[in-house]
PQR file with spaces between the fields and no chain letter, atoms N, CA, C, O and H, PARSE charges and radii, in Angstrom:
ATOM       1  N    UNK     1       0.883   -1.134   -0.048 -0.4000 1.5000
ATOM       2  CA   UNK     1       0.182   -0.248    0.153 -0.0000 2.0000
ATOM       3  C    UNK     1       0.645    1.329    0.098  0.5500 1.7000
ATOM       4  O    UNK     1       0.097    2.252   -0.506 -0.5500 1.4000
ATOM       5  N    UNK     2       1.758    1.349    0.871 -0.4000 1.5000
ATOM       6  CA   UNK     2       2.669    2.322    0.691 -0.0000 2.0000
ATOM       7  C    UNK     2       3.714    2.663   -0.440  0.5500 1.7000
ATOM       8  O    UNK     2       4.081    3.781   -0.800 -0.5500 1.4000
ATOM       9  H    UNK     2       2.203    0.600    1.362  0.4000 1.0000
ATOM      10  N    UNK     3       4.074    1.526   -0.875 -0.4000 1.5000
ATOM      11  CA   UNK     3       4.388    1.909   -2.421 -0.0000 2.0000
ATOM      12  C    UNK     3       3.598    2.388   -3.476  0.5500 1.7000
ATOM      13  O    UNK     3       3.959    3.064   -4.439 -0.5500 1.4000
ATOM      14  H    UNK     3       3.776    0.617   -0.583  0.4000 1.0000
ATOM      15  N    UNK     4       2.348    1.916   -3.160 -0.4000 1.5000
ATOM      16  CA   UNK     4       1.261    2.404   -4.226 -0.0000 2.0000
ATOM      17  C    UNK     4       1.093    4.234   -3.870  0.5500 1.7000
ATOM      18  O    UNK     4       0.687    5.055   -4.693 -0.5500 1.4000
ATOM      19  H    UNK     4       2.055    1.366   -2.377  0.4000 1.0000
ATOM      20  N    UNK     5       1.367    4.429   -2.966 -0.4000 1.5000
ATOM      21  CA   UNK     5       1.380    6.117   -2.472 -0.0000 2.0000
ATOM      22  C    UNK     5       2.310    6.760   -2.758  0.5500 1.7000
ATOM      23  O    UNK     5       1.984    7.927   -2.976 -0.5500 1.4000
ATOM      24  H    UNK     5       1.697    3.762   -2.297  0.4000 1.0000
ATOM      25  N    UNK     6       3.824    6.481   -2.921 -0.4000 1.5000
ATOM      26  CA   UNK     6       4.750    7.107   -3.437 -0.0000 2.0000
ATOM      27  C    UNK     6       5.006    6.953   -5.103  0.5500 1.7000
ATOM      28  O    UNK     6       5.764    7.708   -5.713 -0.5500 1.4000
ATOM      29  H    UNK     6       4.088    5.533   -2.745  0.4000 1.0000
ATOM      30  N    UNK     7       4.321    5.957   -5.679 -0.4000 1.5000
ATOM      31  CA   UNK     7       4.492    6.155   -6.923 -0.0000 2.0000
ATOM      32  C    UNK     7       3.636    7.124   -7.798  0.5500 1.7000
ATOM      33  O    UNK     7       3.842    7.548   -8.935 -0.5500 1.4000
ATOM      34  H    UNK     7       3.706    5.344   -5.183  0.4000 1.0000
ATOM      35  N    UNK     8       2.272    7.418   -6.630 -0.4000 1.5000
ATOM      36  CA   UNK     8       1.094    7.953   -7.029 -0.0000 2.0000
ATOM      37  C    UNK     8       1.926    9.498   -6.850  0.5500 1.7000
ATOM      38  O    UNK     8       2.074   10.238   -7.823 -0.5500 1.4000
ATOM      39  H    UNK     8       2.104    7.074   -5.706  0.4000 1.0000
ATOM      40  N    UNK     9       2.486    9.890   -5.327 -0.4000 1.5000
ATOM      41  CA   UNK     9       3.004   10.782   -5.671 -0.0000 2.0000
ATOM      42  C    UNK     9       4.381   10.826   -6.735  0.5500 1.7000
ATOM      43  O    UNK     9       4.140   11.541   -7.707 -0.5500 1.4000
ATOM      44  H    UNK     9       2.365    9.289   -4.537  0.4000 1.0000
ATOM      45  N    UNK    10       5.423   10.366   -6.752 -0.4000 1.5000
ATOM      46  CA   UNK    10       6.188   10.374   -7.920 -0.0000 2.0000
ATOM      47  C    UNK    10       5.342   10.782   -9.141  0.5500 1.7000
ATOM      48  O    UNK    10       5.589   11.637   -9.992 -0.5500 1.4000
ATOM      49  H    UNK    10       5.619    9.785   -5.962  0.4000 1.0000
ATOM      50  N    UNK    11       4.580   10.191   -9.051 -0.4000 1.5000
ATOM      51  CA   UNK    11       4.107   10.685  -11.226 -0.0000 2.0000
ATOM      52  C    UNK    11       3.370   11.989  -10.896  0.5500 1.7000
ATOM      53  O    UNK    11       3.417   12.907  -11.714 -0.5500 1.4000
ATOM      54  H    UNK    11       4.380    9.496   -8.360  0.4000 1.0000
ATOM      55  N    UNK    12       2.614   12.145   -9.616 -0.4000 1.5000
ATOM      56  CA   UNK    12       2.134   13.696  -10.040 -0.0000 2.0000
ATOM      57  C    UNK    12       3.496   15.019   -9.880  0.5500 1.7000
ATOM      58  O    UNK    12       3.479   16.081  -10.503 -0.5500 1.4000
ATOM      59  H    UNK    12       2.576   11.399   -8.951  0.4000 1.0000
ATOM      60  N    UNK    13       4.293   14.706   -9.160 -0.4000 1.5000
ATOM      61  CA   UNK    13       5.414   15.335   -8.924 -0.0000 2.0000
ATOM      62  C    UNK    13       6.299   15.388  -11.072  0.5500 1.7000
ATOM      63  O    UNK    13       6.836   16.414  -11.489 -0.5500 1.4000
ATOM      64  H    UNK    13       4.307   13.844   -8.654  0.4000 1.0000
ATOM      65  N    UNK    14       6.230   14.616  -11.590 -0.4000 1.5000
ATOM      66  CA   UNK    14       6.511   14.605  -12.651 -0.0000 2.0000
ATOM      67  C    UNK    14       5.661   15.214  -13.428  0.5500 1.7000
ATOM      68  O    UNK    14       6.253   16.000  -14.167 -0.5500 1.4000
ATOM      69  H    UNK    14       5.793   13.783  -11.251  0.4000 1.0000
ATOM      70  N    UNK    15       4.376   15.196  -13.611 -0.4000 1.5000
ATOM      71  CA   UNK    15       3.504   16.122  -14.094 -0.0000 2.0000
ATOM      72  C    UNK    15       3.541   17.416  -13.759  0.5500 1.7000
ATOM      73  O    UNK    15       3.052   18.230  -14.543 -0.5500 1.4000
ATOM      74  H    UNK    15       3.894   14.558  -13.010  0.4000 1.0000
ATOM      75  N    UNK    16       4.063   17.804  -12.665 -0.4000 1.5000
ATOM      76  CA   UNK    16       4.350   19.037  -12.314 -0.0000 2.0000
ATOM      77  C    UNK    16       5.071   19.486  -13.003  0.5500 1.7000
ATOM      78  O    UNK    16       4.576   20.517  -13.459 -0.5500 1.4000
ATOM      79  H    UNK    16       4.460   17.143  -12.029  0.4000 1.0000
ATOM      80  N    UNK    17       5.931   19.328  -13.342 -0.4000 1.5000
ATOM      81  CA   UNK    17       7.330   19.253  -13.750 -0.0000 2.0000
ATOM      82  C    UNK    17       7.584   19.654  -15.043  0.5500 1.7000
ATOM      83  O    UNK    17       8.407   20.518  -15.347 -0.5500 1.4000
ATOM      84  H    UNK    17       6.333   18.491  -12.971  0.4000 1.0000
ATOM      85  N    UNK    18       6.625   18.805  -16.095 -0.4000 1.5000
ATOM      86  CA   UNK    18       6.042   18.409  -17.199 -0.0000 2.0000
ATOM      87  C    UNK    18       5.395   20.219  -17.813  0.5500 1.7000
ATOM      88  O    UNK    18       5.771   21.111  -18.574 -0.5500 1.4000
ATOM      89  H    UNK    18       5.957   18.103  -15.848  0.4000 1.0000
ATOM      90  N    UNK    19       4.597   20.017  -17.170 -0.4000 1.5000
ATOM      91  CA   UNK    19       3.953   21.504  -17.268 -0.0000 2.0000
ATOM      92  C    UNK    19       4.451   22.737  -17.197  0.5500 1.7000
ATOM      93  O    UNK    19       4.114   23.622  -17.984 -0.5500 1.4000
ATOM      94  H    UNK    19       4.291   19.293  -16.552  0.4000 1.0000
ATOM      95  N    UNK    20       5.655   22.971  -15.847 -0.4000 1.5000
ATOM      96  CA   UNK    20       6.467   23.940  -15.875 -0.0000 2.0000
ATOM      97  C    UNK    20       7.403   23.859  -17.037  0.5500 1.7000
ATOM      98  O    UNK    20       8.012   24.844  -17.454 -0.5500 1.4000
ATOM      99  H    UNK    20       5.928   22.252  -15.208  0.4000 1.0000
ATOM     100  N    UNK    21       7.505   22.634  -17.562 -0.4000 1.5000
ATOM     101  CA   UNK    21       8.375   22.776  -19.100 -0.0000 2.0000
ATOM     102  C    UNK    21       7.527   23.419  -19.830  0.5500 1.7000
ATOM     103  O    UNK    21       7.907   24.486  -20.313 -0.5500 1.4000
ATOM     104  H    UNK    21       7.010   21.834  -17.223  0.4000 1.0000
ATOM     105  N    UNK    22       6.394   23.026  -20.057 -0.4000 1.5000
ATOM     106  CA   UNK    22       5.455   23.353  -21.389 -0.0000 2.0000
ATOM     107  C    UNK    22       4.975   24.950  -21.056  0.5500 1.7000
ATOM     108  O    UNK    22       4.756   25.749  -21.966 -0.5500 1.4000
ATOM     109  H    UNK    22       6.085   22.160  -19.665  0.4000 1.0000
ATOM     110  N    UNK    23       4.874   25.212  -19.968 -0.4000 1.5000
ATOM     111  CA   UNK    23       4.440   26.584  -20.055 -0.0000 2.0000
ATOM     112  C    UNK    23       5.713   27.652  -19.902  0.5500 1.7000
ATOM     113  O    UNK    23       5.589   28.861  -19.706 -0.5500 1.4000
ATOM     114  H    UNK    23       5.052   24.563  -19.229  0.4000 1.0000
ATOM     115  N    UNK    24       6.870   26.974  -20.029 -0.4000 1.5000
ATOM     116  CA   UNK    24       8.455   28.183  -20.289 -0.0000 2.0000
ATOM     117  C    UNK    24       8.250   28.004  -21.981  0.5500 1.7000
ATOM     118  O    UNK    24       7.991   29.007  -22.647 -0.5500 1.4000
ATOM     119  H    UNK    24       6.971   25.991  -20.188  0.4000 1.0000
ATOM     120  N    UNK    25       8.356   26.926  -22.506 -0.4000 1.5000
ATOM     121  CA   UNK    25       8.426   26.691  -23.600 -0.0000 2.0000
ATOM     122  C    UNK    25       7.469   27.138  -24.520  0.5500 1.7000
ATOM     123  O    UNK    25       7.802   27.001  -25.697 -0.5500 1.4000
ATOM     124  H    UNK    25       8.566   26.111  -21.966  0.4000 1.0000
ATOM     125  N    UNK    26       6.231   27.699  -24.278 -0.4000 1.5000
ATOM     126  CA   UNK    26       5.229   28.454  -24.771 -0.0000 2.0000
ATOM     127  C    UNK    26       5.255   29.796  -24.718  0.5500 1.7000
ATOM     128  O    UNK    26       4.703   30.608  -25.460 -0.5500 1.4000
ATOM     129  H    UNK    26       5.960   27.810  -23.322  0.4000 1.0000
ATOM     130  N    UNK    27       6.074   29.995  -23.600 -0.4000 1.5000
ATOM     131  CA   UNK    27       6.345   31.525  -23.059 -0.0000 2.0000
ATOM     132  C    UNK    27       7.450   31.660  -23.879  0.5500 1.7000
ATOM     133  O    UNK    27       7.331   32.843  -24.198 -0.5500 1.4000
ATOM     134  H    UNK    27       6.522   29.335  -22.997  0.4000 1.0000
ATOM     135  N    UNK    28       8.452   31.256  -24.443 -0.4000 1.5000
ATOM     136  CA   UNK    28       9.810   31.494  -24.938 -0.0000 2.0000
ATOM     137  C    UNK    28       9.334   31.517  -26.554  0.5500 1.7000
ATOM     138  O    UNK    28       9.672   32.333  -27.411 -0.5500 1.4000
ATOM     139  H    UNK    28       8.548   30.295  -24.184  0.4000 1.0000
ATOM     140  N    UNK    29       8.549   30.501  -26.673 -0.4000 1.5000
ATOM     141  CA   UNK    29       7.975   31.068  -28.361 -0.0000 2.0000
ATOM     142  C    UNK    29       7.289   31.551  -28.756  0.5500 1.7000
ATOM     143  O    UNK    29       6.969   31.541  -29.945 -0.5500 1.4000
ATOM     144  H    UNK    29       8.275   29.838  -25.977  0.4000 1.0000
ATOM     145  N    UNK    30       6.515   32.542  -27.319 -0.4000 1.5000
ATOM     146  CA   UNK    30       5.495   33.507  -27.952 -0.0000 2.0000
ATOM     147  C    UNK    30       6.479   34.443  -27.638  0.5500 1.7000
ATOM     148  O    UNK    30       7.034   34.596  -28.726 -0.5500 1.4000
ATOM     149  H    UNK    30       6.776   32.551  -26.354  0.4000 1.0000
ATOM     150  N    UNK    31       6.902   34.982  -27.038 -0.4000 1.5000
ATOM     151  CA   UNK    31       8.011   36.151  -27.014 -0.0000 2.0000
ATOM     152  C    UNK    31       8.966   36.380  -28.106  0.5500 1.7000
ATOM     153  O    UNK    31       9.267   37.536  -28.400 -0.5500 1.4000
ATOM     154  H    UNK    31       6.451   34.858  -26.155  0.4000 1.0000
ATOM     155  N    UNK    32       9.413   35.485  -28.665 -0.4000 1.5000
ATOM     156  CA   UNK    32      10.360   34.925  -29.862 -0.0000 2.0000
ATOM     157  C    UNK    32       9.489   35.541  -31.017  0.5500 1.7000
ATOM     158  O    UNK    32       9.835   36.443  -31.779 -0.5500 1.4000
ATOM     159  H    UNK    32       9.168   34.546  -28.426  0.4000 1.0000
ATOM     160  N    UNK    33       8.275   34.864  -30.992 -0.4000 1.5000
ATOM     161  CA   UNK    33       7.379   35.148  -32.367 -0.0000 2.0000
ATOM     162  C    UNK    33       7.350   36.627  -32.183  0.5500 1.7000
ATOM     163  O    UNK    33       8.041   37.350  -32.901 -0.5500 1.4000
ATOM     164  H    UNK    33       7.994   34.130  -30.373  0.4000 1.0000
ATOM     165  N    UNK    34       6.418   37.203  -31.058 -0.4000 1.5000
ATOM     166  CA   UNK    34       6.624   38.722  -31.139 -0.0000 2.0000
ATOM     167  C    UNK    34       7.552   39.519  -31.413  0.5500 1.7000
ATOM     168  O    UNK    34       7.441   40.189  -32.440 -0.5500 1.4000
ATOM     169  H    UNK    34       5.857   36.615  -30.474  0.4000 1.0000
ATOM     170  N    UNK    35       8.829   39.680  -30.493 -0.4000 1.5000
ATOM     171  CA   UNK    35      10.296   40.093  -30.905 -0.0000 2.0000
ATOM     172  C    UNK    35      10.313   40.033  -32.374  0.5500 1.7000
ATOM     173  O    UNK    35      10.390   41.051  -33.062 -0.5500 1.4000
ATOM     174  H    UNK    35       8.919   39.136  -29.658  0.4000 1.0000
ATOM     175  N    UNK    36      10.233   38.682  -32.925 -0.4000 1.5000
ATOM     176  CA   UNK    36      10.727   39.292  -34.586 -0.0000 2.0000
ATOM     177  C    UNK    36       9.909   39.932  -35.361  0.5500 1.7000
ATOM     178  O    UNK    36      10.184   40.513  -36.411 -0.5500 1.4000
ATOM     179  H    UNK    36      10.171   37.855  -32.366  0.4000 1.0000
ATOM     180  N    UNK    37       8.425   39.777  -34.601 -0.4000 1.5000
ATOM     181  CA   UNK    37       7.906   40.810  -35.490 -0.0000 2.0000
ATOM     182  C    UNK    37       7.811   42.254  -35.429  0.5500 1.7000
ATOM     183  O    UNK    37       7.771   43.060  -36.359 -0.5500 1.4000
ATOM     184  H    UNK    37       8.201   39.305  -33.748  0.4000 1.0000
ATOM     185  N    UNK    38       7.782   42.449  -34.150 -0.4000 1.5000
ATOM     186  CA   UNK    38       8.364   43.700  -33.551 -0.0000 2.0000
ATOM     187  C    UNK    38       9.707   44.499  -34.119  0.5500 1.7000
ATOM     188  O    UNK    38       9.780   45.712  -34.319 -0.5500 1.4000
ATOM     189  H    UNK    38       7.815   41.794  -33.395  0.4000 1.0000
ATOM     190  N    UNK    39      10.737   43.525  -34.323 -0.4000 1.5000
ATOM     191  CA   UNK    39      11.746   43.826  -34.769 -0.0000 2.0000
ATOM     192  C    UNK    39      11.702   44.027  -36.171  0.5500 1.7000
ATOM     193  O    UNK    39      12.361   44.994  -36.550 -0.5500 1.4000
ATOM     194  H    UNK    39      10.678   42.540  -34.160  0.4000 1.0000
ATOM     195  N    UNK    40      11.025   43.291  -37.169 -0.4000 1.5000
ATOM     196  CA   UNK    40      11.024   43.585  -38.344 -0.0000 2.0000
ATOM     197  C    UNK    40      10.296   44.594  -38.377  0.5500 1.7000
ATOM     198  O    UNK    40      10.922   45.428  -39.032 -0.5500 1.4000
ATOM     199  H    UNK    40      10.489   42.505  -36.861  0.4000 1.0000
ATOM     200  N    UNK    41       9.365   45.002  -38.066 -0.4000 1.5000
ATOM     201  CA   UNK    41       8.437   46.332  -38.331 -0.0000 2.0000
ATOM     202  C    UNK    41       9.189   47.456  -38.019  0.5500 1.7000
ATOM     203  O    UNK    41       9.060   48.546  -38.577 -0.5500 1.4000
ATOM     204  H    UNK    41       8.857   44.325  -37.534  0.4000 1.0000
ATOM     205  N    UNK    42      10.254   47.108  -36.814 -0.4000 1.5000
ATOM     206  CA   UNK    42      11.208   48.684  -36.648 -0.0000 2.0000
ATOM     207  C    UNK    42      12.162   48.809  -37.687  0.5500 1.7000
ATOM     208  O    UNK    42      12.438   49.945  -38.072 -0.5500 1.4000
ATOM     209  H    UNK    42      10.360   46.223  -36.360  0.4000 1.0000
ATOM     210  N    UNK    43      12.613   48.005  -38.112 -0.4000 1.5000
ATOM     211  CA   UNK    43      13.621   48.093  -39.443 -0.0000 2.0000
ATOM     212  C    UNK    43      12.826   48.317  -40.428  0.5500 1.7000
ATOM     213  O    UNK    43      13.489   48.688  -41.397 -0.5500 1.4000
ATOM     214  H    UNK    43      12.389   47.082  -37.799  0.4000 1.0000
ATOM     215  N    UNK    44      11.437   48.259  -40.706 -0.4000 1.5000
ATOM     216  CA   UNK    44      11.171   48.871  -41.630 -0.0000 2.0000
ATOM     217  C    UNK    44      10.706   50.013  -41.816  0.5500 1.7000
ATOM     218  O    UNK    44      10.590   50.550  -42.917 -0.5500 1.4000
ATOM     219  H    UNK    44      10.899   47.957  -39.919  0.4000 1.0000
ATOM     220  N    UNK    45      10.253   50.703  -40.255 -0.4000 1.5000
ATOM     221  CA   UNK    45      10.450   52.297  -39.947 -0.0000 2.0000
ATOM     222  C    UNK    45      11.787   53.037  -40.386  0.5500 1.7000
ATOM     223  O    UNK    45      11.857   54.134  -40.939 -0.5500 1.4000
ATOM     224  H    UNK    45      10.347   50.267  -39.360  0.4000 1.0000
ATOM     225  N    UNK    46      12.814   52.213  -40.027 -0.4000 1.5000
ATOM     226  CA   UNK    46      13.809   52.774  -39.891 -0.0000 2.0000
ATOM     227  C    UNK    46      14.213   52.917  -41.380  0.5500 1.7000
ATOM     228  O    UNK    46      14.515   54.016  -41.845 -0.5500 1.4000
ATOM     229  H    UNK    46      12.758   51.321  -39.577  0.4000 1.0000
ATOM     230  N    UNK    47      14.210   51.708  -42.166 -0.4000 1.5000
ATOM     231  CA   UNK    47      14.598   52.018  -43.934 -0.0000 2.0000
ATOM     232  C    UNK    47      13.577   52.239  -44.415  0.5500 1.7000
ATOM     233  O    UNK    47      13.503   52.491  -45.618 -0.5500 1.4000
ATOM     234  H    UNK    47      13.964   50.815  -41.788  0.4000 1.0000
């Protein structure tokens, strides 16, 4: 019984860390896309 509880807790921790990685990856993608668009538009204004 104790082994099963530990396994469940470990599984939950793993899902939690996976969620953090997904969240960070999504944020980085969003920031890079927005930054790329902003960078292109600012270059067009200068040139």
